[in-house]
C-alpha positions, 0 to 999 in steps of 0.5 A: 867761427871760421877757425872752428869750422875749418877744424871741424872739417879737418877732424871730420875727414880724419874721423870718417876715413875712406868709406864705401857703400850706399850708406856712406854716399848718402851720408856724404850727400846729406853733409854736403847739402847741409854745408851748402845750405849754410850760405843761405840767408839766416832764418828758419831751416829744416833738415829732413833726413832718414835715421842713420845718415849722419845728422849729428855731423851734418847739423854741426857742419851747418851751424858752424859754417852758417855762423862763420858766413853770417857772423853768428856768436855761437852754435847751440844744439838742443836735444830731447834726451840726456842720453843723446846730449851726452853722446853728441857732446862727446862727438863735438868735443872730439871735433872741436876742443883743443888743448888749453882751448875748451870749445864745447859746453855740455849743460844738463843735469847729468854733467859731472865736473871735477872738484876745483883744486885751485891748480891753474896749471892743470889743464883738466881742472882749468877746463872743468872750471871753465865749464862750471862758469860757462854753464851759468850763462852759456858763455861758449862758442858751442853749447850742447843742452837739452830742450828742457833747459832751452825752453824752460830758460826761454819761458822761465823767470828764475835768475838761473834761467834768465841769465842765459837768454841773451846768448840766444840772440845772434846764435844758430839754434839747432833742435835735434829730433824736433818731433819729440817736442811736446804737442801741448806746448807747441804754440808757445815754443814755435812762437818763441822760435819765430820771435828769435828768428824774426827779431833777434838775428837767430837762425833756427835749424829743425832736424828730424827723420819725421819732420812735423808740419808746424806750418799747420799751427797758428804760431807759424802763420801770418795772421793778416795773410794766412800764409805760413812762415818761410822755412828753408829746406836744407834738402830741397826734395827729401823724398828721393833721399828717403827712397834711396835710404830705405833699409827696412820693411815693415810688417803689421800684426794688429789683428788678432792681437798677439799675446806676450807668450807668443811674442816671446816664443817667436823672438826666442827663435831669432839669433839677433833681435830687439823688442821695443815696448811702451812701458817698464812693466811690459819690458820686464814681463817680456824680458822674463818670458824670453829669459825662460827660453834663452840666456843671451837676453838683456833689458833696458829701461829708465828703471836702470841707473845710467851706469847700468844702462851704459854697461848693457849698451856697451856689452850689447854693441860688442856682441852685435859686432861679433855676430853673437846671439843677442836679444834686447827687450827695451822701452822707448829710450833706445829709439833715439841716439842709440847706435844699435843695429839689429836684423829684426826689430819688434815694435809695440804699436806706437805713433808714426814717428816712434815707429820710424825711429825704431826702424832706425835700429834695424839694418842701420848701416846697411850691413844686412843684404836682405834688408832689415825687418820691423814687426809692428804688433799690438800686444793683447795685454800691452800698456802705454801712455794715455796720449798714444791713443789719438796718434796710434789711431792715425798711424794705423789709418794712414800707414797700416798694412795697406797704407803709405810707407812710414817715410812718405813725406806727403803722408807724414805731413797729412798725419801731423796736420790731422794730429794737431786738429784732433788734439785741438791745439788751436781752439777757436770760439771757446771760453779761456778756461777751456783752452789747452795749456799751450794756447793758454800760455801763448795767450798770456805771452801775447798779453805780456803777462809773463808771471802767468806764463812762468807760474800759471794764471790766477784761478778765479775760484781759489785766487791762487796760480794754476801751475797746471797752466804754466809753461812746464816741459816736464809735468810729472814731478820726480824724486832722485833715488841713488843706487849703491852699485856693486863696484862703486858702493864705497864711493857713492856711500862716501858722497852721500855721507858728505852730502848729508853732513853738508861738507860738499856742495849739493850741485857738485855732489848731484852731478857726481852721483848722476850715474847712479840715480834713478828718477821715480815719480813723486807719487810713486816714491810717496807710496808707503811701501815704496817710501819705507825703502828710501832713506832720505839724504837731502831735500827730495834726494833719497838712497835706495835700500830695497832690491836692485836687480843689477849684475854688473859683470854680465850687464843683465838685470832690470834695475830698481825692482821691489817685490810685488810693486811692479804694478806701480811702475 
């Protein structure tokens, strides 16, 4: 780890070069504070820093230097979204990998490994072979994974999950964008992290621009004294840093609620702007309205396969850097891990952490002298997740037009404390059957009933296990649907044929097909009109034979889209 930390330092300096300006100074400050904190006693740490200030470098610097100082076995970085996983893994490979010495293991459902051709002399093949074997039990010095992989393994019981658990002991576990952890499972997640830190020599670092107040929950309180667990702050006083790094101003347009037509009209008059909405249907509707006014508009959502999204992001990035007129209409997927910077960002009303993440896509590098603008609006015809109701209400009351700044650390702590109370994550004096899922899972852990943790407790009425009360990071089942892209249709069709014929391993095939896969909710995929457009391939994998709006050359189009079926998405 000492050698890897030195390599990381050298390559980081080479990568960033000589940078001037306020943002560069703030990034250097965050990194220096992270490295200094690495010398402190292992335990629970928290890094609160604004978006765009280099947390990707800072958290790795902390992990490597802390591992070197205290003899930790590995660094494990877990992030909530696959797109961030891929991006961070690419950065860390450039910083740490060496020829004939793979260091960084990227482990999630989208990783694409090459076929093992049996050539030990081929360094690329050797690296791929190492990655496949290491992925089984995280036998690598630096692991980049998803929070789903991490916690499904920590609370699961399948051999494929359990065989990597011992790697968490004596490790540095870094949770990036920690605000994205599901509230419903916070009790067992926080308890598991505390157990790792207190009994297994694990150091845990939580990083986010919007740090939740986890100490407000019982899992991070001492039952005897009522005191919260000790958390070391990487940046002792983060508020001055947020004040200095503030690069945007927020405008609130909540009453009266604007129509989509009004939003489209205003957006169309701006040279460069991005609009982030809360559903795929809203994104498509607004995209088409803006397209009536101008042609330089692009769409981003999860109904586009990864290869399509990459094409759009690449094209939009180039246009922004060239100063060309560019408008993007997107869902929440652009709020983390996407390095886009617009002078103006419109954000449909959302929880406080999402609004601040959206603000990180405006004036991201301080390139707009007048500062960036974030316009928060509540669309009259808008839709969104059902669980937005409570946090959005708190957001308006605490941070609205007459409230605190969204990066006010005191107000954010109050927001999270009230949110946990309103969601009743810690209920007292109620029947066990009325407890929320997180408290149910935690109770089963305390009773050492790990079968109930993984598969759900026995339902007294049916005698079967209630899987809705099991630990599941993802509750909605989805079906993978393969899109046959224009430029890669032959390659994709060949892989599907081999997969159906059983001449290629399914795991290898799925990893190679991942760039062309769209995940549909299982309930949607089973609708008769939708199912008729899906050819079964193997298991729940299907090939889409309906329309897919994909103009690869220009990057435009909205992805998987069948006629008259927008309402189901």
